[in-house]
N, C-alpha and C positions, 0 to 999 in steps of 0.2 A: 141141635133142633130148634127151628124157629119158634118164638114165643108169639102168643097173641095178645094184642093190647086193646082194652076197653077204651074206644075213641070218644065215646059219649061222656065217660067220667072226666078225662083230661080236658076237653072242650068246655065243659061247664064250669070247671074250676078257674079258668081264665077269663079275667074281666078286661075288655080292652081299654087301654089308657091307664092302667094301675101298674104297670111294671116299672121298677126303679132301674134306669139305665145309666146310673152314676158311673158303675164300674166300666161299662162298655165305652162311655164317653172318655174316660180317663185313659183307657187303653188306646183309644183312636188318637187322642192328643199326643200321647207318648210315641205312638207310632208315626205320627205326622212329623214330630220333632226329630225323631230318630232319622228318618228318611231326609230331612232337610240337611242335618248334620252330615249324613253318609254322602248326599250329593254334593255338599260344599267340600267335603274333604277330597272326594273323587276328582272335582275340577281342579283343586289345589294340587293334588298329585299329577294330574295330566299337564298342568301348566309347568310345574317343576321339571317334569321328564322332558317337556319340549324346550325349556330354556337350558337344561343341563346337556342336552345333546346337541346344542347349537354351537 
C-alpha cells in the first residue's frame, strides 16, 4: 500500500547550497575515466581486428 509523505517537513529541512557533492563529483570523475579507458580499448580492439583480418 502506498505511504504518504509530509512534503513540508522535507522541503524545510533542505537549505539550497549546503549539500556536500564530493561523493557525486568523485563518482562522475571515475565514470568519465572509465568510459575513456573503455573507448580507447574498444578502438584498439577494432584496429587489431582490422589489421589481423587483412
